Structure formats: C-alpha cells, structure tokens
C-alpha positions in Angstrom: 154.4 160.7 79.4 152.2 159.7 76.5 149.3 157.4 77.3 148.5 154.7 74.8 145.6 152.3 74.7 145.2 148.7 73.5 142.0 146.7 73.1 142.1 143.0 74.0 139.6 140.8 72.3 137.0 138.6 74.2 138.5 135.3 75.4 142.0 136.6 74.8 144.7 135.4 77.3 145.5 138.7 79.0 149.2 137.9 79.8 149.9 136.4 76.4 148.3 139.5 74.9 150.6 141.8 76.9 153.6 139.8 75.6 152.3 140.1 72.0 151.9 143.9 72.5 155.5 144.1 73.6 156.7 142.0 70.7 154.7 143.7 67.9 155.9 147.1 69.0 159.4 146.2 70.0 158.9 147.7 73.5 161.4 147.2 76.2 159.0 148.1 79.0 155.4 149.1 79.4 153.8 150.6 82.5 150.1 149.6 83.1 148.1 152.7 84.2 144.4 151.5 84.1 142.0 149.1 82.4 138.3 149.0 81.7 136.8 145.5 81.4 136.5 142.1 83.0 138.5 139.0 83.3 137.6 135.3 83.9 139.7 132.3 84.9 141.7 134.7 87.1 144.8 133.5 89.1 146.1 135.7 92.0 149.0 135.4 94.4 149.3 137.0 97.8 151.8 136.7 100.7 150.7 135.0 103.9 152.5 137.3 106.2 154.9 140.3 106.6 157.8 138.0 107.4 161.1 138.2 105.5 160.3 135.0 103.6 156.5 134.7 103.4 154.7 131.8 101.8 153.0 132.7 98.6 149.3 131.7 98.4 147.8 131.2 95.0 144.1 131.2 94.4 141.8 131.2 91.3 138.5 132.9 90.6 136.1 131.8 87.9 134.8 135.3 87.2 133.5 137.5 86.0 136.2 139.7 87.7 135.4 143.4 86.9 138.7 145.3 87.1 138.6 148.0 89.8 142.3 148.9 89.7 145.5 147.7 87.9 149.1 148.7 88.2 152.3 147.1 87.1 154.7 146.6 84.2 156.0 144.2 81.6 159.8 144.3 80.9 162.1 142.7 78.5 164.8 140.8 80.5 168.5 140.6 79.5 167.7 137.0 78.5 165.1 138.3 75.9 162.1 137.1 77.9 159.1 139.1 79.2 158.8 139.6 82.9 155.3 140.6 84.0 154.5 142.1 87.4 150.8 143.2 87.8 148.8 144.1 90.9 145.1 144.0 90.3 141.8 144.2 92.2 138.4 143.4 90.9 134.8 143.1 91.9 133.1 139.7 91.9 129.5 139.1 91.0 128.4 139.5 94.6 130.2 142.9 95.0 133.1 141.5 97.0 136.5 142.8 95.9 139.6 140.5 95.6 143.1 141.5 94.7 146.7 140.4 94.4 149.5 139.7 92.0 148.0 138.5 88.7 149.4 135.3 87.3 146.7 134.4 84.8 143.5 135.7 83.3 141.4 135.6 80.2 139.3 138.5 78.9 135.7 137.9 79.9 133.5 136.6 77.1 130.8 139.3 77.6 131.0 143.0 76.9 133.4 144.6 74.4 136.7 143.2 75.4 139.1 144.9 77.7 140.7 148.3 77.1 144.2 148.9 78.7 145.8 152.3 79.2 149.6 152.2 79.3 152.8 154.2 78.7 156.1 153.1 77.3 159.4 153.4 79.1 162.5 153.7 76.8 
C-alpha cells in the first residue's frame, strides 16, 4: 500500500475536491487514511437507533471543526458517478467532539488548508 497526500486549499469544498482528485487522476477508488486540518460548514449524519431501519438525523456545525479522525472511501460507480462514504470526528472550539457520516464541509479559512493522506485501490 502506497500512501499519497493531497493538500486542499482554504475555503475549498472538501467533497467536491475529493471528486476532482478522483477525476484528475482517473482513480476508481481512494481510501481515506487520515487528515490534518479543519473544516467549517460541516454537515453530519447519524442513525437514531440500532433498529433495522433507523431514521437518519442530519445536523450542521458552523466550525471550526478540527479533524480528530477520518476514515472512508470515494468510489466510481458503474454509472460513472462518485460515491463518497466518510466517517469523521472533530473537535469544536469548546473541546467537545462530534462525529458522524460527512455529507458536507468546507476547508476552514484559517491555517494552511487541509492535508489528506490516502491510498488508491485498483
């Protein structure tokens, strides 16, 4: 497994940036390993229970959202579209940690952008 890194610019839409990374490199799938940086305008999804058909709860956080952990993948589907599945946790400005399945986020305007470590599946 060869680790690769990608730097996302300040204010960049994180999910759109992942799709662009896939497109520019003609990747079929990338596996997210870790990230250093922060997001803002974060959208997370969680299940409300352990039932077979749980309700999905969406919530949004203004940020900054300092990434504590990240895992997931981006795959090219048979229809030629990108499918993103990312689990993330991050610290808020009061030290509380929130997490869930990421459905939106923008690289925080402060700092030096966001560095992502990933590997490519062939």
